[in-house]
C-alpha positions in Angstrom: 107.6 65.9 119.7 106.1 69.4 120.7 103.3 68.9 123.1 99.9 69.5 122.4 99.5 72.8 124.4 102.9 74.1 123.2 101.8 73.7 119.5 98.0 75.3 120.3 100.2 78.0 121.7 102.4 78.3 119.1 99.9 78.1 116.2 97.5 81.0 117.9 100.7 83.1 117.9 101.3 82.7 114.6 97.7 83.6 113.5 97.9 86.8 116.0 100.5 87.6 114.0 98.8 86.7 110.4 96.3 88.9 111.4 98.6 91.7 112.2 100.4 91.7 109.3 97.4 92.0 107.1 95.7 94.3 109.5 99.4 96.6 108.3 99.3 95.0 104.9 96.1 96.9 104.1 96.6 100.2 106.0 99.9 100.5 103.0 97.0 100.3 100.0 96.9 103.9 98.2 93.6 104.7 99.8 91.7 108.0 100.1 93.7 110.6 102.0 90.5 112.1 103.8 91.3 111.4 107.4 87.5 111.4 108.0 86.3 108.9 105.3 86.6 105.2 105.5 89.3 104.2 103.7 87.9 103.4 100.1 90.4 103.3 97.3 90.4 106.8 95.1 89.1 105.5 92.1 86.0 103.8 93.9 85.3 107.0 95.7 85.0 109.0 92.5 82.5 106.5 91.2 80.2 106.7 94.5 77.9 109.1 94.9 78.4 111.8 97.7 76.1 110.3 100.2 77.5 106.2 99.9 81.2 107.6 100.8 80.1 105.8 104.6 78.8 108.5 105.9 82.1 110.2 106.7 82.3 108.3 109.8 86.3 107.5 111.4 88.1 104.8 110.8 88.6 101.9 113.2 91.5 101.3 115.3 91.5 97.4 114.0 94.8 96.6 115.1 93.9 97.9 118.9 90.8 95.5 119.0 91.9 92.5 117.8 95.2 92.9 120.4 92.6 93.8 123.2 90.8 91.0 122.1 93.6 88.4 121.9 94.7 89.7 125.4 90.9 89.4 127.3 90.7 85.9 125.6 94.2 84.2 125.7 96.7 86.3 127.5 98.9 83.2 127.5 99.0 83.2 123.6 100.6 86.4 122.9 103.4 87.7 125.0 103.8 91.3 125.8 107.0 91.4 123.0 104.4 90.5 120.5 102.4 93.4 121.3 105.4 95.7 121.2 106.8 94.2 118.4 103.8 94.6 116.3 102.4 98.3 117.5 106.4 99.8 116.7 106.4 98.4 113.3 102.8 100.3 113.0 103.5 103.0 114.8 106.9 102.9 112.1 104.9 102.5 109.0 101.6 104.9 110.2 104.8 107.7 110.7 103.8 108.1 114.6 106.2 109.0 117.3 107.8 105.7 117.5 107.0 103.9 120.7 104.8 106.3 122.1 101.6 104.5 120.8 103.2 101.3 121.4 104.0 102.3 125.2 100.3 103.0 125.8 99.7 99.8 124.5 101.7 97.8 125.8 100.7 99.5 129.0 97.1 99.0 128.6 97.0 95.7 127.6 99.2 94.0 130.7 96.8 96.2 132.9 94.7 93.9 131.5 96.4 90.4 131.4 97.1 90.7 135.0 93.1 91.2 135.4 92.2 88.2 133.3 91.9 85.6 136.2 88.8 88.4 137.6 87.1 89.1 134.8 87.1 85.8 133.2 84.0 84.7 134.3 82.4 88.2 132.5 79.1 87.9 130.2 80.5 89.2 126.7 79.1 92.8 127.8 81.5 93.0 130.2 84.3 91.8 128.5 83.1 94.8 125.8 82.7 97.4 129.0 86.5 96.7 129.5 87.2 96.7 125.9 85.4 100.1 125.7 87.2 101.8 128.8 90.6 100.5 127.3 90.2 101.6 124.4 89.1 105.1 126.1 91.9 105.6 128.3 94.7 104.3 125.3 93.2 107.3 123.0 93.0 109.3 125.5 96.5 109.1 127.2 98.0 109.2 123.3 96.2 112.2 123.1 97.6 114.1 126.2 101.2 112.7 125.5 101.5 114.6 122.0 100.1 117.7 123.4 102.1 117.2 126.4 105.6 117.4 124.3 103.7 119.7 121.7 103.4 117.3 119.0 100.8 118.0 116.0 98.1 115.8 117.0 94.3 115.0 115.1 91.0 116.9 116.3 89.4 115.8 119.3 86.2 115.2 118.1 88.0 112.6 115.2 89.6 111.0 118.5 86.3 110.5 119.7 85.0 109.2 116.6 87.8 106.5 115.5 87.7 105.2 119.4 83.5 105.1 119.9 83.9 102.9 116.2 86.8 100.5 117.8 84.3 100.2 120.3 81.8 99.2 118.3 84.2 96.9 116.0 85.0 94.8 118.8 82.1 92.9 119.8 81.8 92.4 115.5 85.7 91.2 115.9 85.2 89.1 118.7 82.5 86.8 116.7 84.0 86.6 113.1 87.6 85.6 115.8 85.3 82.8 117.6 83.8 81.4 114.5 86.6 81.3 112.1 89.8 81.0 114.6 88.2 79.0 118.2 89.4 81.9 119.7 87.4 82.2 123.2 87.6 82.9 126.6 89.2 80.2 129.1 86.2 79.0 131.2 87.1 79.0 134.9 88.9 75.8 136.4 89.3 74.6 132.4 92.1 72.1 131.9 93.8 71.2 128.9 94.4 68.1 127.5 97.6 67.1 129.8 94.9 68.6 132.7 97.5 71.8 133.5 94.7 74.6 134.4 94.2 77.5 132.0 
């Protein structure tokens, strides 16, 4: 029989993989190829007036936002190998340089993971600020790495817009995951059913 703590950890790990798979699957759907617009199906886009194309806003990185939420709130639920597997698969599906974005995300999330105990008592806006700095840092590092290796990269305005939209998505996604999955930060000194410190 599996103890409750291990069962909870495995359940939330499976939920993370399920959410990541859903995000990756939606990214594979035949959507509009215009990079500066939200991904709406081509058939819908043709029927909409031009002013209703969601104002030409860049698309947020939902997978990065989801991963940062999980790592900041319950780092024990997703190990580093899970983040690496998900983002390497994402690199392959998005036809990015394999492993580059994965490495940057793994390093960024591990920095947050080791400081989780220090940031546990932060108010929600503090958690959001940490996520915002991480998102900006990771996207800037990715762009610099692309430039260093002379790989084709995207416009700086598009990168900054995607970072801003990802930052704005963070509190929305945090609320959704809190209500639907019960994903929250462990309080200082909180213990599980067996008395083990979280």
